[in-house]
C-alpha positions in Angstrom: 88.0 -111.3 50.3 87.8 -114.4 52.6 87.7 -112.1 55.7 84.9 -110.0 54.2 82.8 -113.1 53.5 83.2 -114.3 57.1 82.3 -110.9 58.6 79.2 -110.7 56.4 78.1 -114.2 57.4 78.9 -113.5 61.1 77.0 -110.2 61.3 74.0 -111.3 59.4 73.3 -114.0 62.0 74.2 -111.9 65.0 72.1 -112.3 68.1 72.2 -110.0 71.1 70.1 -110.9 74.1 69.5 -109.4 77.5 66.5 -110.7 79.5 64.5 -111.6 76.5 61.1 -112.7 77.6 59.3 -115.6 76.0 60.4 -119.3 75.7 64.0 -118.4 74.8 64.6 -117.8 78.5 65.7 -114.9 80.6 69.3 -114.4 79.6 70.6 -112.9 82.8 73.9 -114.3 83.8 72.6 -116.7 86.5 70.0 -118.4 84.3 72.4 -118.4 81.3 74.9 -120.5 83.4 72.0 -122.9 84.1 71.1 -123.1 80.4 68.0 -121.0 81.1 66.6 -123.4 83.8 64.7 -121.1 86.2 61.0 -121.8 86.7 61.1 -123.4 90.1 64.5 -121.9 91.4 64.5 -118.2 90.4 64.2 -116.3 93.7 63.9 -112.6 94.7 64.3 -110.1 91.8 65.3 -113.0 89.5 61.7 -114.4 89.8 60.2 -111.3 88.0 59.0 -112.3 84.6 59.7 -116.0 85.3 57.2 -117.1 88.0 55.6 -114.5 90.4 54.9 -117.3 92.9 58.6 -117.6 93.6 58.7 -114.1 95.1 57.2 -115.6 98.3 59.9 -118.3 98.6 62.8 -117.9 101.1 65.8 -116.2 99.5 69.1 -115.2 101.1 67.7 -111.7 101.8 64.3 -110.0 102.2 65.1 -107.3 99.6 66.9 -107.7 96.2 67.4 -105.1 93.5 68.8 -104.9 90.0 69.8 -101.7 88.3 72.7 -100.5 86.1 75.1 -100.2 89.2 77.6 -101.6 90.0 77.7 -103.9 87.0 75.2 -103.1 84.3 73.5 -106.2 82.8 75.5 -106.9 79.8 75.0 -109.8 77.4 76.4 -110.5 74.0 75.6 -113.5 71.9 76.8 -113.9 68.3 76.1 -116.8 66.0 76.9 -117.7 62.4 75.4 -120.4 60.2 78.9 -121.7 59.5 81.4 -122.9 62.1 85.1 -121.9 61.6 85.7 -125.5 60.4 82.9 -125.2 57.8 83.9 -121.7 56.8 87.5 -122.8 56.1 86.2 -125.8 54.1 83.9 -123.7 51.8 85.9 -120.5 51.5 89.5 -121.4 52.7 90.6 -122.8 49.4 92.8 -125.8 48.6 96.4 -126.4 47.6 96.7 -126.9 43.8 99.7 -129.1 44.2 102.2 -126.3 43.6 101.8 -124.7 47.0 99.4 -122.1 45.7 96.0 -121.8 47.3 93.1 -121.8 44.9 89.3 -121.8 45.3 87.6 -125.1 46.2 85.3 -126.5 43.5 82.0 -127.3 45.1 80.2 -130.4 44.0 76.4 -130.7 44.2 76.6 -132.2 47.7 78.7 -129.3 48.9 76.3 -126.8 47.3 73.3 -128.5 48.9 75.0 -128.4 52.4 76.0 -124.8 52.1 72.5 -123.9 50.9 70.9 -125.5 53.9 73.3 -123.9 56.4 72.8 -120.4 55.0 69.1 -120.8 54.2 68.2 -121.6 57.8 69.8 -118.5 59.5 67.8 -115.9 61.3 68.7 -112.4 62.4 67.9 -112.0 66.1 68.5 -108.8 68.0 66.8 -108.5 71.4 67.8 -106.2 74.2 66.3 -105.4 77.6 67.2 -102.1 79.2 66.4 -102.9 82.8 66.4 -99.5 84.5 65.0 -100.7 87.8 63.6 -103.9 89.2 63.3 -105.0 92.8 61.6 -107.6 95.0 60.7 -107.3 98.7 59.5 -110.1 101.0 57.5 -108.4 103.7 56.5 -111.5 105.7 54.6 -114.8 105.3 51.2 -113.2 106.1 51.5 -110.1 103.9 53.4 -111.7 101.1 56.0 -110.4 98.6 56.0 -107.6 96.1 58.0 -106.9 92.9 58.4 -104.1 90.4 59.9 -103.8 86.9 60.6 -100.8 84.8 62.3 -101.8 81.5 62.5 -101.1 77.8 62.6 -103.9 75.3 64.0 -103.7 71.8 63.4 -106.8 69.6 64.1 -108.0 66.1 63.3 -111.3 64.5 64.0 -111.6 60.8 64.0 -114.6 58.5 64.8 -114.1 54.8 63.4 -116.4 52.2 65.3 -119.5 51.2 64.5 -118.5 47.6 67.6 -116.3 47.6 70.0 -119.1 48.4 68.2 -121.6 46.2 68.8 -119.2 43.2 72.4 -118.7 44.1 73.3 -122.4 44.5 70.8 -124.2 42.3 69.8 -121.6 39.7 66.3 -121.1 38.1 64.4 -124.3 37.3 61.5 -124.3 34.9 58.0 -124.9 36.4 59.3 -124.7 40.0 57.4 -122.3 42.2 59.6 -119.9 44.2 57.5 -118.8 47.1 58.4 -116.0 49.6 55.9 -117.2 52.2 58.7 -118.1 54.6 59.8 -114.5 55.0 59.1 -113.3 58.6 60.1 -109.9 59.8 59.3 -108.4 63.2 60.7 -105.4 64.9 59.4 -103.7 68.0 60.3 -101.3 70.8 58.1 -101.5 73.9 58.2 -100.3 77.5 57.0 -102.5 80.4 56.0 -101.4 83.9 54.9 -104.4 85.9 53.6 -104.9 89.4 54.1 -108.4 91.0 52.7 -110.1 94.0 53.3 -113.6 95.5 52.4 -115.2 98.8 51.9 -118.6 100.5 48.5 -119.9 99.8 48.2 -122.8 102.2 50.3 -125.2 104.4 49.5 -128.9 104.5 50.1 -131.1 107.5 51.4 -134.6 107.1 51.0 -134.4 103.4 53.2 -135.0 100.4 52.9 -131.3 99.6 54.2 -129.1 102.5 53.3 -125.6 101.2 51.7 -124.1 98.1 52.6 -120.6 96.8 50.9 -118.4 94.2 51.7 -115.3 92.4 50.3 -112.7 89.9 51.9 -110.0 87.8 50.1 -107.2 85.9 52.1 -105.6 83.1 51.4 -102.2 81.5 52.8 -102.1 78.0 53.5 -99.0 76.0 54.5 -99.7 72.4 56.7 -97.2 70.6 57.6 -99.0 67.4 56.4 -102.0 65.4 57.0 -103.4 62.0 55.8 -106.9 61.0 54.8 -109.0 58.1 51.2 -110.0 58.6 51.2 -112.2 55.4 53.3 -112.8 52.3 51.9 -115.0 49.5 54.2 -113.7 46.8 55.8 -116.1 44.4 57.2 -116.5 40.8 58.0 -119.3 38.4 59.7 -119.8 35.0 57.1 -121.2 32.6 57.9 -123.4 29.7 57.7 -120.5 27.3 60.7 -118.9 29.1 58.5 -116.2 30.6 58.8 -115.5 34.3 55.3 -115.1 35.8 54.4 -114.3 39.4 52.3 -112.6 41.9 53.0 -110.3 44.9 50.6 -110.3 47.7 51.7 -109.0 51.1 50.5 -107.1 54.1 52.8 -105.2 56.5 51.9 -103.7 59.9 53.7 -100.6 60.9 53.4 -98.1 63.8 55.7 -95.7 65.6 55.4 -93.1 68.3 54.3 -89.7 67.1 57.1 -88.4 69.3 59.6 -90.1 66.9 58.1 -89.4 63.5 54.9 -88.8 61.6 53.9 -91.9 59.8 52.5 -91.6 56.3 52.5 -95.2 55.4 54.4 -96.2 52.3 55.1 -92.6 51.2 57.2 -90.9 53.7 58.2 -90.4 57.3 58.6 -86.9 58.8 61.0 -87.0 61.8 60.6 -85.2 65.1 63.7 -83.5 66.3 62.9 -83.3 70.0 63.7 -86.3 72.1 61.6 -87.4 75.1 62.4 -90.2 77.6 58.6 -90.6 77.9 57.4 -90.5 74.3 53.8 -90.8 73.2 52.9 -94.4 72.6 51.8 -95.8 69.2 50.1 -98.7 71.0 49.2 -99.8 74.5 48.4 -103.1 76.1 48.1 -105.1 79.3 49.7 -108.5 80.1 49.6 -110.9 83.0 51.8 -113.6 84.6 50.3 -116.2 86.8 52.3 -118.9 88.7 52.3 -121.6 91.3 55.1 -123.3 93.3 54.6 -126.3 95.5 57.2 -127.3 98.2 57.2 -131.1 98.6 58.2 -133.0 101.7 61.3 -134.5 100.1 63.3 -131.2 99.4 61.6 -130.9 96.0 59.8 -127.9 94.4 57.4 -128.2 91.5 56.4 -124.9 89.7 54.0 -123.9 86.9 53.7 -120.5 85.3 52.0 -118.9 82.3 53.6 -115.6 81.4 53.0 -112.7 79.0 49.2 -113.3 78.6 48.0 -110.3 76.7 48.4 -108.2 73.6 49.2 -104.7 72.3 46.7 -102.6 70.3 48.5 -100.3 67.9 46.0 -97.5 67.1 48.1 -94.3 67.1 50.2 -93.2 64.1 49.8 -96.7 62.5 49.6 -98.0 58.9 48.6 -101.3 57.3 50.5 -101.5 54.1 49.2 -103.8 51.4 50.6 -104.7 48.0 49.1 -107.1 45.4 49.2 -107.8 41.7 50.5 -110.0 38.9 53.6 -109.6 36.7 55.4 -111.1 33.8 59.1 -110.8 32.8 60.5 -112.0 29.4 63.7 -110.0 29.1 62.5 -106.4 28.6 65.0 -104.2 26.8 63.1 -100.9 26.2 62.6 -98.3 28.8 58.8 -98.4 28.3 58.8 -102.2 29.1 60.9 -101.7 32.2 58.7 -98.8 33.4 55.6 -100.9 32.8 57.0 -103.7 35.0 58.1 -101.2 37.7 54.7 -99.5 37.8 53.0 -102.8 38.5 55.0 -103.1 41.8 53.9 -99.6 42.8 50.3 -100.7 43.3 50.6 -100.4 47.1 48.0 -99.0 49.4 48.3 -97.7 53.0 45.4 -98.0 55.4 46.0 -95.3 58.0 42.7 -95.6 59.8 42.5 -99.3 60.9 44.3 -100.4 64.0 45.9 -103.8 64.5 46.8 -106.0 67.4 49.9 -108.1 68.2 50.2 -110.7 70.9 52.7 -110.8 73.7 55.1 -113.8 73.7 52.8 -116.0 75.8 54.7 -119.0 77.3 54.0 -122.0 79.5 56.8 -122.9 82.0 57.0 -126.1 84.0 59.9 -126.7 86.4 61.1 -129.1 89.1 64.1 -128.6 91.4 65.6 -130.9 94.0 68.1 -130.2 96.8 70.5 -133.0 96.0 72.8 -132.6 99.0 69.9 -133.2 101.3 68.8 -136.4 99.6 68.2 -139.3 102.0 70.4 -141.6 99.8 73.4 -139.3 100.1 75.4 -139.4 103.4 78.0 -136.8 102.7 78.0 -134.2 100.0 80.7 -131.5 99.4 78.7 -128.3 99.8 75.2 -127.7 98.4 73.8 -128.6 95.0 70.4 -127.8 93.5 69.3 -129.7 90.4 66.6 -128.3 88.3 64.6 -129.3 85.2 62.5 -127.1 83.0 60.0 -127.3 80.1 59.2 -124.1 78.2 56.5 -124.0 75.5 55.7 -120.8 73.6 52.2 -120.3 72.2 53.2 -118.1 69.3 56.3 -117.0 67.4 56.4 -113.4 68.5 59.8 -111.8 69.3 61.6 -113.8 71.9 59.2 -116.8 71.6 58.9 -120.0 69.7 56.3 -122.7 69.4 59.1 -125.3 69.5 59.2 -126.8 73.0 62.5 -126.4 75.0 63.8 -128.7 77.7 66.7 -127.9 80.0 68.5 -129.1 83.1 70.6 -127.1 85.4 73.1 -127.6 88.3 73.9 -125.0 90.9 76.7 -126.1 93.2 78.0 -124.1 96.2 81.1 -126.1 97.3 81.8 -124.0 100.5 81.3 -120.7 102.3 84.1 -118.9 100.6 83.9 -120.6 97.2 81.7 -119.1 94.4 78.6 -120.8 93.0 79.5 -123.0 90.1 76.7 -123.4 87.6 76.2 -125.5 84.5 73.3 -126.9 82.4 72.0 -128.1 79.1 69.1 -126.9 76.9 67.6 -128.8 74.0 64.9 -127.8 71.5 63.3 -124.4 71.0 64.5 -121.9 68.5 68.1 -121.8 69.7 68.7 -125.5 69.7 71.4 -127.1 71.9 73.0 -124.9 74.6 75.6 -125.8 77.2 75.6 -123.2 79.9 78.4 -122.5 82.4 78.8 -119.7 85.0 80.0 -118.6 88.4 78.5 -116.3 91.0 80.2 -114.3 93.7 78.7 -112.8 96.8 80.6 -109.8 98.2 78.7 -108.2 101.1 75.4 -106.9 99.7 76.4 -107.3 96.1 76.1 -110.5 94.1 78.0 -110.6 90.8 77.4 -113.3 88.1 79.3 -114.3 85.0 78.2 -116.9 82.5 78.1 -118.2 78.9 75.3 -120.4 77.5 77.6 -121.8 74.8 80.4 -123.3 76.8 81.2 -125.7 73.9 82.4 -122.7 71.9 85.2 -122.3 74.5 86.1 -126.0 74.5 85.9 -126.5 70.8 86.0 -123.1 69.0 86.5 -124.6 65.5 83.3 -126.6 65.6 81.1 -124.0 67.3 78.9 -121.5 65.6 77.7 -119.6 68.7 79.6 -117.4 71.2 78.1 -115.4 74.0 78.9 -113.9 77.4 76.7 -112.5 80.2 77.5 -110.2 83.2 75.1 -108.8 85.8 74.8 -107.9 89.4 72.2 -107.5 92.0 71.9 -105.9 95.5 70.7 -107.8 98.5 69.7 -106.3 101.9 
């Protein structure tokens, strides 16, 4: 039983990321090792989706490419609201004094702590299928170009804390139990983006040596969306021992006609034929804009705003609405139960109106400094780039958060035949504290990277509640 509880808790809070856009950070292996610090230092193909101005910066090669060969971009991140230590405390049992293990009696303080831990968990599932992306730096005069063709699958689900409150605290009279904290978003979109970056101007005898700019245009095709637009539902136990409440919610739903015919709340009729290029349920356009300034003291300062735009869902869509009041006082007859059930069936589906969802618009600000070339350091073993980032999401769409995120990363190359060693720390945002660590190898034209953004889970597994691992590769010519 104890193993079953742990598996349920672990899977309900699972998170799988691969190049999730937004303020969470691009979770490729290189940036994961730097705790998602990338705004001023992501070069070549790694700059796509981060800062298009970086395309024009000098990289180790003129052309870089990412695809599923030789190493497909794989990333796995799992988290649970309880650490192993906390799990063993709450569900591991105690010795009754005779050598027999019995269940632990939870006092009110224990219940409150467990309620807070379980009530704050989200379900995140975000995957990027990067079929092809590349960047080519033609020359300083012409500039640099980039291309991305990728599918994105995203899920962001937060269940109401009402459920855990009822389990651990019971039903209190006159207390309002609101479901307004429920947030459910699921989407499947395809992005094709065209990117361009070039040097804007050189400055002579100035603090700023060179200024670079970049722009990306993204063409989005939406194949699936499900989201809660509002939920004002609630209930309470009145003094006469009657439960009274109201349900009032609105759900947006759309899916490609190539997948199924959408009839709102009533039914879905599946389509058997599969197409790699299905008909979209929605379309949209997005933009990335960025700047990067090279300073005279081996420092770069970068600014980017990414994913500016929206998707309009106007094909095979439905706006599902439910509203009404209800009372419950211990119905025993079938007629009374049917009467209550029928009240919850007052749901309407608007199949004519379209709706719009925003892209995960994010502000990025980054600074990087080549520490080994600092004037106050005489000798340094190899090369080290130190970077600092600030990421701020403008909405809470999938992959994004309005909570600001700060990070610092260190990329150290000790010698010619020694791999890059990366580490970094990230604070704030939706994911909280992250300690990244990774290594990168360069074997001829292939660069291979391995990383984790939760290195503390390796050093102290009993007190960690996150575990992840990232692998990817890119070609350089």
